[in-house]
C-alpha positions in Angstrom: -59.2 50.8 55.0 -58.6 51.8 58.6 -55.1 52.8 59.6 -53.6 51.3 62.7 -51.0 52.9 64.9 -49.8 50.5 67.5 -48.8 52.7 70.5 -45.5 52.0 72.2 -44.2 50.0 69.2 -41.6 51.0 66.6 -43.7 49.9 63.6 -45.8 52.5 61.9 -48.1 51.8 58.9 -49.8 54.9 57.5 -52.2 53.9 54.8 -54.3 57.1 54.9 -51.2 59.2 54.6 -50.0 57.2 51.6 -46.8 56.0 53.4 -45.2 52.8 52.0 -42.4 51.7 54.3 -41.1 49.0 52.1 -38.4 50.1 49.8 -39.7 47.9 47.0 -43.0 49.8 47.1 -41.6 53.3 47.3 -38.2 53.2 45.6 -37.4 52.2 42.1 -34.4 49.9 41.5 -32.4 52.2 39.3 -28.7 51.6 38.7 -26.3 53.7 40.6 -23.4 54.9 38.6 -20.0 55.1 40.3 -18.0 56.8 37.6 -15.9 59.9 38.3 -18.5 62.2 37.0 -21.3 61.0 39.3 -19.5 60.0 42.5 -20.4 62.4 45.2 -18.9 60.8 48.4 -18.1 57.4 49.8 -21.8 56.4 50.0 -23.7 58.8 47.8 -24.2 58.3 44.1 -26.3 59.9 41.4 -29.1 57.8 40.0 -28.9 56.8 36.4 -32.0 58.3 34.9 -31.5 56.3 31.8 -32.4 53.1 33.6 -36.0 52.0 33.1 -38.4 53.1 34.5 -37.0 56.6 34.8 -38.1 59.1 37.4 -38.5 62.8 36.5 -36.3 63.7 39.5 -34.3 61.6 42.0 -31.9 62.2 44.8 -28.7 60.4 45.4 -28.8 56.6 45.6 -29.7 54.9 48.8 -27.0 52.4 49.9 -26.3 50.6 53.1 -23.9 52.6 55.4 -20.2 51.7 54.8 -20.8 50.1 51.4 -20.2 51.2 47.9 -22.4 49.7 45.2 -20.7 48.2 42.2 -22.6 48.4 38.9 -25.7 49.5 40.7 -25.8 46.4 43.0 -27.5 46.8 46.3 -28.7 50.3 45.8 -32.0 52.0 45.3 -33.0 55.5 44.3 -35.6 57.5 46.3 -38.1 59.8 44.6 -37.7 63.5 44.9 -39.4 64.9 48.1 -38.3 61.9 50.2 -35.2 61.1 52.2 -33.1 58.0 52.1 -33.3 55.9 55.2 -30.7 53.1 55.0 -30.2 50.2 57.4 -27.2 48.0 57.3 -28.9 45.0 55.8 -29.8 44.1 52.2 -32.0 46.2 49.9 -35.1 45.2 51.7 -34.0 47.3 54.7 -33.7 50.6 52.7 -36.6 53.0 52.9 -37.7 56.3 51.4 -39.3 58.4 54.0 -41.7 61.2 53.0 -42.5 64.5 54.8 -44.9 62.9 57.2 -42.2 60.6 58.6 -38.7 60.8 59.9 -35.9 58.2 59.5 -34.9 56.2 62.6 -32.1 53.7 62.7 -32.0 51.1 65.4 -29.5 48.5 66.5 -30.9 45.1 65.4 -32.1 43.0 68.4 -32.9 39.8 66.5 -29.4 38.5 66.4 -28.6 39.4 62.8 -26.3 42.3 63.8 -26.1 45.6 62.1 -28.9 48.2 62.1 -32.5 48.4 60.9 -34.1 51.5 59.5 -37.7 52.6 59.7 -39.8 55.6 58.7 -41.7 56.6 61.8 -44.2 59.4 62.4 -42.6 62.8 62.4 -43.8 64.0 65.8 -41.8 66.4 68.1 -43.2 67.5 71.5 -46.6 66.3 70.3 -46.4 68.4 67.2 -46.2 67.0 63.6 -43.2 68.3 61.6 -41.8 67.9 58.1 -39.4 65.0 58.3 -37.7 65.9 55.0 -36.6 69.4 56.0 -36.8 69.4 59.9 -35.5 67.6 62.9 -36.9 67.3 66.4 -34.8 69.9 68.3 -33.1 69.5 71.7 -35.8 71.6 73.3 -38.6 69.4 72.0 -39.6 71.7 69.1 -39.1 71.2 65.4 -36.0 72.9 63.9 -34.6 73.2 60.3 -32.1 70.5 59.5 -29.7 73.1 58.3 -28.2 75.4 59.2 -27.6 74.3 62.8 -27.7 77.2 65.2 -26.0 75.6 68.1 -23.7 72.6 67.5 -23.9 71.6 71.2 -27.6 70.8 70.8 -26.8 68.1 68.2 -23.8 66.0 69.2 -25.0 63.3 66.8 -25.3 65.5 63.8 -24.5 64.0 60.4 -22.9 65.2 57.2 -25.2 66.8 54.7 -25.9 64.4 51.8 -24.0 65.2 48.7 -22.1 68.1 50.4 -18.6 68.6 49.2 -16.4 70.3 51.9 -14.5 73.3 50.5 -10.7 73.3 51.1 -8.3 76.3 50.8 -4.9 75.2 51.9 -3.4 76.5 55.1 -5.3 79.1 57.1 -8.7 80.5 56.4 -9.8 82.6 53.4 -9.4 85.7 55.6 -6.3 84.7 57.5 -3.8 82.9 55.3 -0.8 81.0 56.9 2.5 79.9 55.5 2.2 76.5 53.8 5.9 75.6 53.6 8.9 75.1 55.8 11.7 74.9 53.3 10.9 72.1 50.9 8.2 70.7 53.1 4.8 71.6 51.7 2.0 71.3 54.2 -0.9 72.1 51.7 -2.1 68.5 51.4 -2.3 68.2 55.2 -4.1 71.6 55.5 -6.6 70.5 52.9 -7.3 67.3 54.8 -7.7 69.4 57.9 -10.4 71.5 56.1 -12.1 68.3 55.1 -12.0 67.0 58.7 -13.5 70.2 60.1 -16.4 69.9 57.6 -17.1 66.2 58.3 -19.7 65.4 60.9 -19.5 65.0 63.8 -15.7 65.0 63.9 -14.4 66.6 67.1 -12.0 69.6 66.6 -9.3 68.1 68.7 -9.3 64.9 66.6 -8.9 67.0 63.4 -6.1 69.1 65.0 -4.2 66.0 66.2 -4.5 64.6 62.7 -3.1 67.8 61.1 -0.1 67.9 63.5 0.7 64.3 62.8 0.4 64.8 59.1 2.7 67.9 59.2 5.3 65.9 61.2 5.2 63.1 58.6 5.7 65.6 55.8 8.8 67.0 57.6 10.2 63.5 58.1 9.6 62.6 54.4 11.2 65.7 53.0 14.3 65.9 55.1 16.9 63.2 55.4 17.7 62.4 59.1 21.4 62.2 58.3 22.1 64.8 55.6 19.3 67.2 56.5 19.3 66.6 60.3 19.1 70.3 61.2 16.4 71.2 58.7 14.5 68.0 59.7 14.6 69.0 63.4 13.7 72.6 62.6 10.8 71.6 60.4 9.3 69.2 62.9 9.8 71.5 65.9 8.4 74.6 64.1 5.4 72.7 62.7 4.4 71.4 66.1 4.9 74.7 68.0 3.4 76.9 65.4 0.6 74.5 64.7 -0.5 74.2 68.3 -0.3 77.9 68.8 -2.5 78.6 65.7 -5.0 75.8 66.4 -5.7 77.2 69.9 -6.8 80.6 68.6 -10.3 82.0 68.3 -9.8 82.0 64.5 -9.4 78.2 64.5 -12.3 77.7 66.8 -14.5 79.8 64.6 -13.3 78.0 61.5 -14.3 74.7 63.0 -17.7 76.0 64.1 -18.4 77.4 60.7 -17.3 74.3 58.9 -19.5 72.1 61.0 -22.5 74.3 60.6 -21.9 74.4 56.9 -21.4 70.7 56.4 -23.8 69.2 58.9 -27.5 68.7 59.4 -29.1 67.9 62.7 -30.5 64.5 61.7 -30.9 62.2 58.8 
């Protein structure tokens, strides 16, 4: 059978390469468990290998962005050595791309809304690359998906599948900071700030503003505005001034850079 590549179109069928774009042909409909032991993130789940027919190895379940499968509904599992390529439609729009292709997600133009996903040839600057482990870099040459050498080259970077952002309270592991002002404990806000820094592609300023707002809310909740007026004012003022001073340092900039490089990959 002769393979056809229609130039200047977005549809690629690779029969000689053994590429099946339809999820039904390349992914098995295994159930996706959402119990506490298997939940990885908002949209990544382990595949239940006990569901027939089992695969020897699988990656996390493939689900439409922004949804969470219930009892395995609307989710598929991709074979090992492929990547999940999820559109925003039903299961028929989920694909498992192999190393000869790369996942592309397009805004739907047929009036259905949402996004369509396709496995297209992995070509960068005229050179074939491994779509499972590489991206097409900003200079037109293939680069490893992770680690990212220069964040500025990939403003649309995404969080690494199944990656859990490490948190360590207030400050970095090398530079610890006070986590309390009186009875106000800022540890939860600091942990959320760590998570924000490691979520892609969150901007540093957005994470910092979130932290300052959370610290202020903690001061308000811990000190009564009548009986603890002085402590309440001191807590809110100190948190804002100290927080802004620390967040503007090279240490904070390096922490953000390191967290993004650790938690992100350059493409899907």
